[in-house]
Structures are given as C-alpha cells and as structure tokens.
C-alpha positions as a Markdown table, in Angstrom:
| # | Residue | x | y | z |
|---|---|---|---|---|
| 1 | Met | -27.0 | -41.4 | -13.3 |
| 2 | Phe | -27.4 | -40.7 | -16.9 |
| 3 | Val | -24.2 | -41.3 | -19.0 |
| 4 | Tyr | -23.6 | -39.3 | -22.2 |
| 5 | Lys | -22.2 | -41.1 | -25.2 |
| 6 | Asn | -18.9 | -39.6 | -26.5 |
| 7 | Ser | -20.5 | -37.8 | -29.4 |
| 8 | Glu | -23.0 | -36.1 | -27.0 |
| 9 | Met | -20.2 | -35.2 | -24.5 |
| 10 | Asn | -18.2 | -33.5 | -27.3 |
| 11 | Arg | -21.2 | -31.4 | -28.3 |
| 12 | Ile | -21.7 | -29.9 | -24.8 |
| 13 | Lys | -18.0 | -29.4 | -23.9 |
| 14 | Lys | -16.9 | -25.7 | -23.6 |
| 15 | Arg | -14.1 | -25.0 | -26.1 |
| 16 | Ile | -10.9 | -23.2 | -25.3 |
| 17 | Ile | -8.5 | -21.9 | -28.0 |
| 18 | Val | -5.0 | -21.5 | -26.7 |
| 19 | Ser | -2.5 | -19.5 | -28.8 |
| 20 | Val | 1.2 | -19.1 | -28.8 |
| 21 | Thr | 3.8 | -17.9 | -31.3 |
| 22 | Asn | 6.1 | -21.0 | -31.2 |
| 23 | Asp | 5.8 | -24.3 | -33.1 |
| 24 | Leu | 4.1 | -26.1 | -30.1 |
| 25 | Val | 6.6 | -29.1 | -30.0 |
| 26 | Thr | 8.7 | -28.2 | -27.0 |
| 27 | Asp | 6.5 | -25.8 | -25.1 |
| 28 | Gln | 5.9 | -27.9 | -22.0 |
| 29 | Arg | 4.1 | -25.1 | -20.0 |
| 30 | Val | 1.5 | -24.7 | -22.8 |
| 31 | His | 1.2 | -28.5 | -23.2 |
| 32 | Lys | 0.7 | -29.1 | -19.4 |
| 33 | Thr | -1.9 | -26.2 | -19.3 |
| 34 | Cys | -3.8 | -27.8 | -22.2 |
| 35 | Met | -3.9 | -31.2 | -20.5 |
| 36 | Thr | -5.1 | -29.6 | -17.3 |
| 37 | Leu | -7.9 | -27.9 | -19.1 |
| 38 | Lys | -8.7 | -31.1 | -21.0 |
| 39 | Asp | -8.8 | -33.0 | -17.7 |
| 40 | Met | -11.2 | -30.3 | -16.4 |
| 41 | Gly | -13.6 | -31.3 | -19.2 |
| 42 | Phe | -12.8 | -28.6 | -21.9 |
| 43 | Glu | -12.3 | -29.2 | -25.5 |
| 44 | Ile | -8.9 | -27.7 | -26.5 |
| 45 | Leu | -7.5 | -26.3 | -29.7 |
| 46 | Leu | -3.8 | -25.2 | -29.5 |
| 47 | Val | -2.7 | -22.8 | -32.2 |
| 48 | Gly | 0.9 | -21.9 | -33.2 |
| 49 | Arg | 3.1 | -21.7 | -36.2 |
| 50 | Leu | 4.9 | -24.1 | -38.5 |
| 51 | Leu | 8.6 | -23.6 | -39.3 |
| 52 | Pro | 10.6 | -25.4 | -42.0 |
| 53 | Tyr | 12.5 | -27.3 | -39.3 |
| 54 | Ser | 9.6 | -28.0 | -37.0 |
| 55 | Leu | 9.4 | -31.5 | -35.5 |
| 56 | Lys | 6.2 | -33.5 | -36.0 |
| 57 | Ile | 3.5 | -33.1 | -33.3 |
| 58 | Glu | 2.8 | -36.5 | -31.8 |
| 59 | Asn | 0.7 | -38.1 | -29.1 |
| 60 | Arg | -1.4 | -35.0 | -28.2 |
| 61 | Glu | -4.8 | -35.6 | -26.6 |
| 62 | Tyr | -6.2 | -32.3 | -27.9 |
| 63 | Asp | -6.4 | -30.6 | -31.3 |
| 64 | Thr | -3.5 | -28.5 | -32.7 |
| 65 | His | -3.2 | -26.1 | -35.6 |
| 66 | Arg | 0.1 | -24.6 | -36.9 |
| 67 | Met | 0.0 | -21.7 | -39.4 |
| 68 | Lys | 2.6 | -21.6 | -42.1 |
| 69 | Leu | 3.8 | -18.0 | -42.4 |
| 70 | Leu | 5.8 | -16.1 | -45.0 |
| 71 | Phe | 7.9 | -14.4 | -42.4 |
| 72 | Thr | 9.8 | -16.2 | -39.5 |
| 73 | Lys | 11.1 | -13.3 | -37.4 |
| 74 | Gly | 11.1 | -9.6 | -36.8 |
| 75 | Val | 8.3 | -7.0 | -37.2 |
| 76 | Met | 6.8 | -8.6 | -40.3 |
| 77 | Phe | 6.5 | -12.0 | -38.5 |
| 78 | Tyr | 4.7 | -10.6 | -35.5 |
| 79 | Ala | 2.4 | -8.5 | -37.8 |
| 80 | Glu | 1.6 | -11.4 | -40.0 |
| 81 | Phe | 1.1 | -13.8 | -37.1 |
| 82 | Asn | -1.4 | -11.6 | -35.3 |
| 83 | Ile | -3.3 | -10.7 | -38.4 |
| 84 | Arg | -3.6 | -14.4 | -39.3 |
| 85 | Leu | -4.5 | -15.3 | -35.8 |
| 86 | Phe | -7.1 | -12.5 | -35.6 |
| 87 | Phe | -9.0 | -13.9 | -38.5 |
| 88 | Phe | -8.5 | -17.5 | -37.5 |
| 89 | Leu | -10.0 | -16.8 | -34.1 |
| 90 | Leu | -12.8 | -14.5 | -35.3 |
| 91 | Phe | -14.5 | -17.2 | -37.3 |
| 92 | Lys | -13.8 | -20.3 | -35.0 |
| 93 | Arg | -16.2 | -21.6 | -32.4 |
| 94 | Phe | -14.9 | -21.0 | -28.9 |
| 95 | Asp | -16.1 | -20.2 | -25.4 |
| 96 | Val | -12.8 | -18.9 | -23.9 |
| 97 | Leu | -9.5 | -17.6 | -25.4 |
| 98 | Thr | -6.1 | -18.1 | -23.8 |
| 99 | Ser | -3.2 | -15.9 | -24.9 |
| 100 | Asn | 0.3 | -17.0 | -24.1 |
| 101 | Asp | 2.8 | -14.1 | -23.9 |
| 102 | Leu | 2.4 | -10.6 | -25.1 |
| 103 | Asp | 3.1 | -11.4 | -28.8 |
| 104 | Thr | -0.4 | -13.1 | -29.0 |
| 105 | Leu | -2.3 | -10.8 | -26.7 |
| 106 | Leu | -3.5 | -8.1 | -29.1 |
| 107 | Ser | -5.3 | -10.3 | -31.6 |
| 108 | Asn | -6.8 | -12.4 | -28.8 |
| 109 | Tyr | -8.0 | -9.3 | -26.9 |
| 110 | Ile | -9.7 | -7.7 | -30.0 |
| 111 | Val | -11.5 | -11.0 | -30.9 |
| 112 | Ser | -12.6 | -11.5 | -27.3 |
| 113 | Leu | -14.1 | -7.9 | -27.4 |
| 114 | Ile | -15.8 | -8.5 | -30.8 |
| 115 | Arg | -17.2 | -12.0 | -29.7 |
| 116 | Asn | -17.9 | -10.9 | -26.1 |
| 117 | Lys | -16.0 | -14.0 | -24.8 |
| 118 | Pro | -13.6 | -14.3 | -21.8 |
| 119 | Leu | -9.9 | -14.0 | -22.3 |
| 120 | Val | -7.1 | -15.5 | -20.0 |
| 121 | Tyr | -3.6 | -14.2 | -20.4 |
| 122 | Asp | -0.5 | -16.3 | -19.4 |
| 123 | Ser | 2.7 | -14.2 | -19.3 |
| 124 | His | 5.7 | -16.6 | -19.6 |
| 125 | Glu | 8.2 | -13.8 | -19.0 |
| 126 | Tyr | 8.4 | -10.1 | -18.5 |
| 127 | Phe | 8.2 | -9.6 | -22.3 |
| 128 | Thr | 8.8 | -5.9 | -22.5 |
| 129 | Glu | 12.2 | -6.3 | -20.9 |
| 130 | Val | 13.6 | -9.3 | -22.7 |
| 131 | Pro | 17.2 | -8.7 | -23.9 |
| 132 | Glu | 16.2 | -9.0 | -27.6 |
| 133 | Ile | 14.3 | -5.7 | -27.5 |
| 134 | Ile | 15.7 | -3.6 | -24.6 |
| 135 | His | 18.3 | -2.0 | -26.9 |
| 136 | Arg | 15.8 | -1.4 | -29.6 |
| 137 | Pro | 13.7 | 1.6 | -28.2 |
| 138 | Ile | 11.1 | 1.8 | -31.0 |
| 139 | Val | 10.4 | -2.0 | -30.8 |
| 140 | Gln | 10.3 | -1.9 | -27.0 |
| 141 | Lys | 8.0 | 1.1 | -27.0 |
| 142 | Thr | 5.6 | -0.6 | -29.3 |
| 143 | Trp | 5.3 | -3.7 | -27.1 |
| 144 | Lys | 4.9 | -1.5 | -24.0 |
| 145 | Leu | 2.0 | 0.3 | -25.7 |
| 146 | Ile | 0.4 | -3.0 | -26.6 |
| 147 | Glu | 0.8 | -4.2 | -23.0 |
| 148 | Lys | -0.6 | -0.9 | -21.7 |
| 149 | Phe | -3.6 | -1.1 | -24.0 |
| 150 | Thr | -4.5 | -4.7 | -23.3 |
| 151 | Phe | -3.3 | -6.0 | -19.9 |
| 152 | Pro | -5.2 | -3.7 | -17.6 |
| 153 | Lys | -8.4 | -4.8 | -19.3 |
| 154 | Val | -7.7 | -8.5 | -19.1 |
| 155 | Lys | -9.7 | -9.9 | -16.2 |
| 156 | Tyr | -7.8 | -13.2 | -15.7 |
| 157 | Ser | -4.0 | -13.6 | -15.8 |
| 158 | Phe | -1.1 | -15.8 | -14.9 |
| 159 | Thr | 2.7 | -15.4 | -14.8 |
| 160 | Val | 5.7 | -17.6 | -13.9 |
| 161 | Ser | 7.1 | -16.1 | -10.7 |
| 162 | Asp | 6.3 | -13.9 | -7.7 |
| 163 | Ser | 8.7 | -11.3 | -8.7 |
| 164 | Ile | 7.2 | -10.8 | -12.1 |
| 165 | Ala | 3.7 | -10.8 | -10.6 |
| 166 | Glu | 4.9 | -8.0 | -8.4 |
| 167 | Leu | 6.1 | -6.0 | -11.3 |
| 168 | Phe | 2.7 | -6.2 | -13.0 |
| 169 | Glu | 1.0 | -5.3 | -9.8 |
| 170 | Lys | 3.2 | -2.2 | -9.2 |
| 171 | Lys | 2.8 | -1.1 | -12.9 |
| 172 | Tyr | -1.0 | -1.7 | -13.4 |
| 173 | Gly | -2.5 | -2.4 | -9.9 |
| 174 | Lys | -3.3 | -6.0 | -10.9 |
| 175 | Arg | -1.4 | -9.1 | -9.7 |
| 176 | Pro | -1.5 | -12.2 | -11.9 |
| 177 | Leu | -1.8 | -15.6 | -10.3 |
| 178 | Val | 1.5 | -17.4 | -10.2 |
| 179 | Val | 1.9 | -20.8 | -12.0 |
| 180 | Arg | 5.5 | -21.9 | -12.1 |
| 181 | Asn | 6.5 | -24.2 | -15.0 |
| 182 | Ile | 7.1 | -27.4 | -13.0 |
| 183 | Pro | 6.9 | -30.8 | -14.5 |
| 184 | Lys | 4.2 | -33.3 | -13.5 |
| 185 | Ser | 4.8 | -35.5 | -10.5 |
| 186 | Ser | 5.1 | -38.7 | -12.5 |
| 187 | Thr | 8.4 | -40.4 | -12.1 |
| 188 | Ile | 10.6 | -40.1 | -15.2 |
| 189 | Ile | 12.2 | -43.5 | -15.9 |
| 190 | Lys | 15.7 | -43.6 | -17.3 |
| 191 | Lys | 15.1 | -45.6 | -20.5 |
| 192 | Tyr | 18.5 | -44.8 | -22.2 |
| 193 | Ser | 22.0 | -45.2 | -20.8 |
| 194 | Arg | 24.9 | -42.9 | -21.6 |
| 195 | Lys | 26.0 | -45.4 | -24.1 |
| 196 | Asp | 22.6 | -45.3 | -25.8 |
| 197 | Leu | 22.9 | -41.6 | -26.0 |
| 198 | Lys | 26.4 | -41.7 | -27.3 |
| 199 | Leu | 27.7 | -39.9 | -24.2 |
| 200 | Pro | 31.0 | -40.7 | -22.3 |
| 201 | Glu | 30.5 | -43.2 | -19.5 |
| 202 | Asp | 33.5 | -42.2 | -17.4 |
| 203 | Lys | 33.1 | -38.4 | -17.4 |
| 204 | Phe | 31.3 | -35.9 | -15.1 |
| 205 | Ile | 28.5 | -34.5 | -17.3 |
| 206 | Ile | 27.5 | -30.9 | -17.0 |
| 207 | Ile | 24.3 | -30.1 | -18.8 |
| 208 | Leu | 23.0 | -26.9 | -20.2 |
| 209 | Gln | 19.6 | -27.4 | -21.8 |
| 210 | Gly | 16.6 | -25.6 | -23.1 |
| 211 | Ala | 14.9 | -24.0 | -26.1 |
| 212 | Gly | 16.4 | -20.6 | -25.4 |
| 213 | Ile | 20.1 | -20.8 | -25.3 |
| 214 | Asn | 20.5 | -17.2 | -26.3 |
| 215 | Val | 22.6 | -14.1 | -25.5 |
| 216 | Gln | 23.3 | -13.2 | -21.9 |
| 217 | Arg | 22.5 | -16.7 | -20.5 |
| 218 | Gly | 26.1 | -17.5 | -19.7 |
| 219 | Ala | 26.6 | -20.2 | -22.3 |
| 220 | Glu | 29.7 | -18.6 | -23.8 |
| 221 | Glu | 31.4 | -18.4 | -20.4 |
| 222 | Ala | 30.4 | -22.0 | -19.7 |
| 223 | Val | 32.1 | -23.1 | -22.8 |
| 224 | Glu | 35.3 | -21.1 | -22.1 |
| 225 | Ala | 35.3 | -22.5 | -18.5 |
| 226 | Met | 35.8 | -26.0 | -20.0 |
| 227 | Leu | 39.4 | -25.0 | -20.9 |
| 228 | Asn | 40.2 | -25.5 | -17.2 |
| 229 | Ile | 38.1 | -28.4 | -16.3 |
| 230 | Glu | 39.3 | -32.1 | -16.7 |
| 231 | Asn | 37.4 | -35.3 | -16.6 |
| 232 | Ala | 34.2 | -33.6 | -17.5 |
| 233 | Ile | 32.2 | -32.6 | -20.5 |
| 234 | Leu | 29.7 | -29.8 | -21.1 |
| 235 | Leu | 26.5 | -31.2 | -22.8 |
| 236 | Ile | 24.5 | -28.5 | -24.5 |
| 237 | Val | 21.0 | -29.7 | -25.6 |
| 238 | Gly | 18.6 | -27.3 | -27.3 |
| 239 | Ser | 18.4 | -24.4 | -29.6 |
| 240 | Gly | 19.0 | -20.7 | -29.5 |
| 241 | Asp | 20.6 | -17.8 | -31.3 |
| 242 | Ile | 24.2 | -18.4 | -30.1 |
| 243 | Ile | 24.5 | -22.2 | -30.8 |
| 244 | Asp | 26.6 | -21.5 | -33.9 |
| 245 | Thr | 28.8 | -19.1 | -31.9 |
| 246 | Leu | 29.3 | -21.7 | -29.2 |
| 247 | Lys | 30.3 | -24.4 | -31.8 |
| 248 | Glu | 32.8 | -21.9 | -33.4 |
| 249 | Met | 34.2 | -21.3 | -29.9 |
| 250 | Thr | 34.9 | -24.9 | -29.3 |
| 251 | Lys | 36.8 | -25.2 | -32.6 |
| 252 | Ile | 38.9 | -22.1 | -31.9 |
| 253 | Met | 39.8 | -23.2 | -28.3 |
| 254 | Asn | 40.3 | -26.8 | -29.5 |
| 255 | Ile | 37.9 | -28.3 | -26.9 |
| 256 | Gln | 35.6 | -30.3 | -29.2 |
| 257 | Asp | 36.3 | -33.3 | -27.0 |
| 258 | Lys | 35.0 | -31.4 | -23.9 |
| 259 | Val | 31.7 | -29.9 | -25.4 |
| 260 | Ile | 29.0 | -32.0 | -26.9 |
| 261 | Phe | 26.1 | -30.5 | -28.7 |
| 262 | Arg | 22.6 | -32.0 | -29.3 |
| 263 | Pro | 19.8 | -30.2 | -31.2 |
| 264 | Lys | 16.4 | -29.4 | -29.8 |
| 265 | Gln | 14.7 | -32.5 | -28.5 |
| 266 | Glu | 11.1 | -33.5 | -27.8 |
| 267 | Tyr | 10.7 | -33.4 | -24.0 |
| 268 | Pro | 10.9 | -37.1 | -23.2 |
| 269 | Leu | 14.2 | -37.5 | -24.9 |
| 270 | Leu | 15.5 | -34.1 | -23.5 |
| 271 | Met | 14.9 | -35.5 | -20.1 |
| 272 | Gln | 16.8 | -38.7 | -20.9 |
| 273 | Tyr | 19.9 | -36.5 | -21.5 |
| 274 | Thr | 19.1 | -34.7 | -18.2 |
| 275 | Leu | 18.8 | -37.9 | -16.3 |
| 276 | Asn | 22.2 | -39.1 | -17.5 |
| 277 | Ser | 23.9 | -35.8 | -16.4 |
| 278 | Asp | 25.6 | -35.0 | -13.0 |
| 279 | Ile | 24.8 | -31.4 | -12.6 |
| 280 | Gly | 22.6 | -28.8 | -14.5 |
| 281 | Leu | 23.6 | -25.2 | -15.3 |
| 282 | Ser | 21.4 | -22.2 | -15.2 |
| 283 | Ile | 23.6 | -19.2 | -15.3 |
| 284 | Asp | 21.6 | -16.3 | -16.8 |
| 285 | Lys | 23.1 | -12.9 | -16.3 |
| 286 | Asp | 21.4 | -10.1 | -14.3 |
| 287 | Thr | 21.5 | -7.7 | -17.4 |
| 288 | Asn | 17.8 | -7.1 | -17.7 |
| 289 | Val | 14.6 | -7.1 | -15.7 |
| 290 | Asn | 13.2 | -10.2 | -17.4 |
| 291 | Tyr | 16.3 | -12.4 | -16.6 |
| 292 | Arg | 16.6 | -10.8 | -13.0 |
| 293 | Phe | 13.2 | -12.1 | -12.0 |
| 294 | Ser | 13.1 | -15.3 | -14.1 |
| 295 | Leu | 12.6 | -18.8 | -13.0 |
| 296 | Pro | 13.8 | -20.9 | -16.0 |
| 297 | Asn | 12.1 | -24.1 | -17.0 |
| 298 | Lys | 15.3 | -26.0 | -16.9 |
| 299 | Ile | 15.6 | -25.4 | -13.1 |
| 300 | Phe | 12.5 | -27.6 | -12.7 |
| 301 | Asp | 13.7 | -30.1 | -15.3 |
| 302 | Tyr | 16.9 | -30.6 | -13.3 |
| 303 | Ile | 14.8 | -31.0 | -10.1 |
| 304 | Arg | 12.6 | -33.6 | -11.7 |
| 305 | Ala | 15.7 | -35.5 | -13.0 |
| 306 | Glu | 17.1 | -35.2 | -9.4 |
| 307 | Ile | 20.4 | -33.6 | -10.4 |
| 308 | Pro | 22.0 | -30.7 | -8.5 |
| 309 | Ile | 22.0 | -27.3 | -9.9 |
| 310 | Leu | 24.7 | -24.7 | -10.4 |
| 311 | Ala | 23.2 | -21.3 | -11.0 |
| 312 | Ser | 23.6 | -17.6 | -11.0 |
| 313 | Asp | 22.1 | -16.1 | -7.8 |
| 314 | Leu | 19.1 | -14.4 | -9.5 |
| 315 | Ile | 16.3 | -13.7 | -7.0 |
| 316 | Glu | 13.8 | -16.5 | -7.8 |
| 317 | Ile | 16.4 | -19.1 | -8.5 |
| 318 | Lys | 18.3 | -18.3 | -5.3 |
| 319 | Lys | 15.1 | -18.6 | -3.2 |
| 320 | Leu | 14.4 | -22.0 | -4.6 |
| 321 | Ile | 17.9 | -23.5 | -4.3 |
| 322 | Thr | 18.5 | -22.1 | -0.9 |
| 323 | Lys | 15.2 | -23.2 | 0.4 |
| 324 | Tyr | 15.8 | -26.9 | -0.5 |
| 325 | Asn | 19.6 | -26.8 | -0.4 |
| 326 | Ile | 19.9 | -28.5 | -3.9 |
| 327 | Gly | 22.9 | -26.8 | -5.4 |
| 328 | Asp | 25.3 | -23.9 | -5.5 |
| 329 | Phe | 25.9 | -20.5 | -7.1 |
| 330 | Ile | 28.7 | -19.3 | -9.4 |
| 331 | Pro | 30.7 | -16.4 | -7.8 |
| 332 | Ser | 30.7 | -14.4 | -11.1 |
| 333 | His | 30.4 | -15.0 | -14.8 |
| 334 | Asp | 34.2 | -15.0 | -15.2 |
| 335 | Pro | 35.0 | -18.3 | -16.9 |
| 336 | Val | 37.9 | -18.9 | -14.4 |
| 337 | Asp | 35.4 | -18.6 | -11.5 |
| 338 | Ile | 32.9 | -20.9 | -13.2 |
| 339 | Ser | 35.7 | -23.5 | -13.7 |
| 340 | Lys | 36.9 | -23.2 | -10.2 |
| 341 | Lys | 33.4 | -23.8 | -8.8 |
| 342 | Leu | 32.7 | -26.7 | -11.1 |
| 343 | Asn | 36.1 | -28.3 | -10.2 |
| 344 | Gln | 35.3 | -27.9 | -6.6 |
| 345 | Ile | 31.9 | -29.7 | -7.1 |
| 346 | Ile | 33.5 | -32.5 | -9.2 |
| 347 | Arg | 36.0 | -33.2 | -6.4 |
| 348 | Asp | 33.4 | -33.3 | -3.7 |
| 349 | Pro | 31.1 | -36.4 | -4.4 |
| 350 | Asn | 29.8 | -36.3 | -0.8 |
| 351 | Gln | 28.4 | -32.8 | -1.4 |
| 352 | Val | 26.8 | -33.9 | -4.7 |
| 353 | Arg | 25.3 | -36.9 | -2.9 |
| 354 | Lys | 23.8 | -34.7 | -0.2 |
| 355 | Trp | 22.3 | -32.4 | -2.8 |
| 356 | Lys | 20.7 | -35.3 | -4.6 |
| 357 | Glu | 19.1 | -36.5 | -1.4 |
| 358 | Asn | 17.6 | -33.1 | -0.9 |
| 359 | Ile | 16.4 | -32.9 | -4.4 |
| 360 | His | 14.5 | -36.2 | -4.0 |
| 361 | Phe | 12.4 | -34.6 | -1.3 |
| 362 | Ala | 12.0 | -31.3 | -3.2 |
| 363 | Ser | 10.8 | -33.0 | -6.3 |
| 364 | Lys | 7.9 | -34.5 | -4.3 |
| 365 | Glu | 6.7 | -31.1 | -3.3 |
| 366 | Leu | 7.4 | -29.2 | -6.5 |
| 367 | Thr | 4.9 | -30.6 | -8.9 |
| 368 | Trp | 2.6 | -29.4 | -11.7 |
| 369 | Glu | -0.4 | -30.7 | -9.9 |
| 370 | Asn | 0.2 | -28.3 | -7.0 |
| 371 | Glu | 0.8 | -25.4 | -9.5 |
| 372 | Ala | -2.3 | -26.1 | -11.5 |
| 373 | Lys | -4.6 | -25.4 | -8.7 |
| 374 | Asn | -4.5 | -21.7 | -9.7 |
| 375 | Ile | -5.4 | -22.7 | -13.3 |
| 376 | Glu | -8.3 | -24.8 | -12.1 |
| 377 | Lys | -9.5 | -21.9 | -9.9 |
| 378 | Val | -9.7 | -19.6 | -12.9 |
| 379 | Tyr | -11.1 | -21.9 | -15.5 |
| 380 | Ser | -13.7 | -23.5 | -13.3 |
| 381 | Arg | -15.7 | -20.2 | -13.7 |
| 382 | Phe | -16.2 | -21.1 | -17.4 |
| 383 | His | -17.9 | -24.4 | -17.1 |
C-alpha cells in the first residue's frame, strides 16, 4: 500500500471551518466535535472570539483562530461578529462549514451559498427561547426571523436532545439528529485531593458547575438553602451573569464559610473539582422552552465523575436520572425544600452509595463515542 508523507496528506485533506461565538476554551462539545472530525481525517479550523479575560488555548490538535472584537455583548457584538465572520470565511479555503448555534448561522449560511459549499448546523440549545431574550420581543423576533430564513434551507443539522429535535420538526418539518454533550469514555483520574484544591476534607460537598451559571438556573435558591444545611459546603465553579449576586448573597446571609466560589476552569481542572464532590446540582427552572427541554452539560460531567445528581424534574433530565436511578429531584425551588432534600441525602449514605454504583454502569453506556456516530454518519459524505 502506498503511504503518503505528512505534507502530502495535509494537501489532500478536506478542510472544515467550525465557528462559535465563545472564546473556545471551555466549550467541550465543540472541542469533542473537532476531535471527532480530525480523527475522521479532516483538517479543522475552529473560529471564535478573544475576550480580555480569555484563558490561553493549549494542547489543541487542530488550528484555532480567535477574533478580537470592539463589542463584547448585545446587538453590536452579534452584528460585528457575524460581519467579521462573513469576510473571514469568504476568503478562506474550506470544503465544509459548521455553524454552532443560531448566532453564527447567518454568516455561515450566506458564505455557503456564495461558495457553493455544504453547511452543517449544530444547535446547542433552542436559541430563540433562551431566557436572555424571551422578554425582549424585538430581539427575539429578529432571531426567529434569522432562524426561519436559514434553518429550513440547511440540509444537515444536529441538536442536543430529543425534545428540542421534536420542536424543530414540528416547526419546520425537519428533525435534526441528536448528539448529546457526553464526555469521552476515557477514565478521568483523580489527580488532586481536596487538600490540593483547598477544599474542606470533612464536609459533604455539593457542586454546582458550568459556564452558564445564569438567571433562572436555581443558583440563588441553592445558596439560600445553605442557611439550613450543616456539615456541608456548596462549591460553585464556573462563570455566569449572577456570580456577583451570589457572592453578595453569601455576605448578607453570613454564610461565606458554607459557599465556596471558584472561577471558570479549563475542563481537566473543572473535573478535578467534580471528582472531589459528593453530589452535583442541576436545578434549572421550567420558566422557558429552552430550559424545559434542556439536557445540561454538567449532568454528563457528574455522571463521568460518578457522583449522584440532585436535579429539577425537567423532561430530558428526569428521563435520564430515572432510567439509570442515579439521583433524586427537588420538590420545588423553595430554598427550604431544597435544604430538606439535601439534608435527607446527606443523612443517608447508603442511598448515595447505591446511586454511585448505578452511575458506574451508566457511565459505561453514556459516552461521546456512542453519540459521535451521528456526526460520523453526516460528515462521512464529505470525504
């Protein structure tokens, strides 16, 4: 068999440009997708933005490019990003475009038409119903018009849950393939102890982690619940628009010793905090369509770390936890109810042990390698 040299292989590889509006560092879904595509033999360029506080991108096996923008949020940010992305894509070599979420779709769609190249769309959430825009009718209408103009014409699409796929199908008669954001099957080794991470060694640790600790995700109620919980700490790891509010709450309630904050971490270190915790929280509120049908990334991080889950009984989350019997549900978002449920769990180590046993088996089945089969099915057409 003839073997190509590396330089020859690089020249014949099909190139995919993947775009997203974040700073690339903590987006594990996009990273795993890029690695899957790389392993399929594609050359990958991942495009995002650079923020003043962005962490350095390290150890990527594909090319990245981050645009430094004048605006960081709001209408002007989205306008600037898409204009810059349009011209960037227009003059780059590529064979396939991949748009992540609605906020990158318009520029990708127009360039794909001009260049007559295939476009794949990956919807990480039901974007037109996210809480940040549902009370802003003009903004929401604009995004709905963009979706109506682009999505029906996109031939290949993915999304993150069956419920959201059904919403797209009902609205446009097209059902995206489902690819849940599940970690890879490789075992995550606990490299750091609680002492290494400056966490208490004698407390029950309740973790709430993620890059989107925002409004209506139950974080405020979780903090308030700590007033009535003893021998435990709430560990909040990540970023979001209510972190400052949560810190102020802990001061007002004088529970700084019960709530520990850590900033956004790169994924390997984030998982070290998760591995050292006893239970993971995912208590989004059923206040909008996007949250109602969501399946948060942290759910699968908790499963990979083999810690039980305490969640709100949203449709997709409830199906998963009930199927594998790997946790419990809060009765309501009343902080008193949350504290009662957590105290009940803390006082029942046998139940926690049983959940952990079940999670061990669930983690063997719930793997990115299984989810990526749909990605491989679509992109294999482009070789």
